[in-house]
C-alpha positions in Angstrom: 71.0 -30.0 1.5 73.1 -32.1 -0.8 73.6 -34.8 1.9 69.8 -35.0 2.4 69.2 -35.6 -1.3 71.9 -38.4 -1.4 70.3 -40.1 1.6 66.8 -39.9 0.1 68.1 -41.4 -3.2 69.8 -44.3 -1.2 66.7 -45.0 0.7 64.7 -45.1 -2.5 67.2 -47.6 -3.9 67.0 -49.8 -0.8 63.2 -49.7 -1.0 63.3 -50.8 -4.7 65.8 -53.5 -3.9 63.7 -54.9 -1.1 60.5 -54.9 -3.3 62.3 -56.7 -6.0 63.7 -59.4 -3.6 60.2 -59.9 -2.2 58.8 -60.4 -5.8 61.5 -62.9 -6.6 60.9 -64.9 -3.5 57.2 -65.0 -4.1 57.2 -65.6 -7.9 60.6 -67.0 -8.6 63.1 -65.7 -11.2 61.8 -64.1 -14.2 64.2 -65.5 -16.7 61.4 -66.8 -18.9 59.8 -63.4 -19.2 57.0 -63.9 -16.8 56.3 -63.2 -13.1 53.9 -65.9 -12.7 53.9 -68.2 -9.6 55.7 -71.5 -10.2 53.5 -73.9 -12.0 52.3 -76.9 -10.0 53.9 -80.2 -11.0 51.7 -82.4 -13.3 52.3 -85.7 -11.7 52.5 -89.0 -13.6 50.5 -91.8 -11.8 52.3 -94.7 -13.4 56.1 -94.5 -12.7 57.0 -98.1 -13.5 59.6 -97.8 -16.2 58.7 -101.3 -17.5 55.4 -99.8 -18.7 57.2 -97.3 -21.0 58.8 -99.3 -23.8 59.6 -96.2 -25.9 62.2 -93.6 -24.9 63.3 -90.4 -26.5 65.9 -87.8 -25.6 65.3 -84.3 -26.7 67.5 -81.3 -26.5 65.4 -78.2 -25.7 66.5 -74.6 -26.3 65.1 -71.8 -24.0 65.2 -73.6 -20.7 67.1 -71.5 -18.1 65.5 -72.2 -14.7 63.5 -74.6 -12.8 60.3 -72.9 -13.8 61.2 -73.4 -17.5 61.9 -77.1 -16.8 58.7 -77.5 -14.9 56.7 -76.0 -17.9 58.3 -78.4 -20.3 57.7 -81.4 -18.0 54.1 -80.4 -17.4 53.4 -80.0 -21.1 54.7 -83.5 -21.9 53.4 -85.1 -18.8 49.8 -83.9 -19.5 49.7 -86.2 -22.5 48.3 -89.7 -21.9 50.9 -92.4 -21.6 53.9 -90.1 -21.4 56.4 -89.6 -18.6 59.0 -86.8 -19.1 62.0 -85.9 -16.9 64.0 -82.7 -17.6 67.7 -82.4 -16.8 68.2 -78.7 -16.7 72.0 -78.7 -16.6 72.2 -80.4 -20.1 68.9 -78.9 -21.3 67.7 -82.3 -22.2 64.5 -84.2 -21.7 64.0 -87.9 -21.3 60.5 -88.8 -22.7 59.2 -92.2 -22.0 56.0 -93.3 -23.6 53.7 -96.3 -23.7 53.1 -95.8 -27.4 55.4 -94.7 -30.2 55.4 -90.9 -30.7 56.2 -88.8 -33.8 59.1 -86.3 -33.6 56.7 -83.6 -34.9 54.2 -84.5 -32.2 56.8 -84.0 -29.3 58.1 -80.8 -31.1 54.6 -79.4 -31.2 53.9 -79.9 -27.6 57.2 -78.3 -26.5 56.7 -75.4 -29.0 53.2 -74.7 -27.6 54.9 -74.5 -24.0 57.2 -71.8 -25.5 60.4 -73.7 -26.1 62.2 -75.2 -29.1 63.4 -78.7 -29.8 67.0 -78.6 -31.2 67.5 -82.4 -31.6 66.0 -85.7 -30.9 67.6 -89.1 -30.4 
């Protein structure tokens, strides 16, 4: 009787583990508090660096995974005349722009995406 209960508990644990793995494969890691599908990349049509005379480097808090990085990039790249690239390892964002941008404007866009700008250079 005791062996049967232990086997049933182990089977239940294995089933839960398999369901969890399937969910992570389908939706990615949930480090950022959501189980949403990976956001599609917001592509920048003009990737000629010569067209972007202004450059800003931001340090952003709260980015832990590629989904977080994609959200920050998409938030910035959705603005007209902006091309952002995230370096997840250093939690930094290189923002190139065709026009000068205010620090508050960049911070607002990133805050609306759910992250915080620590510093700007």
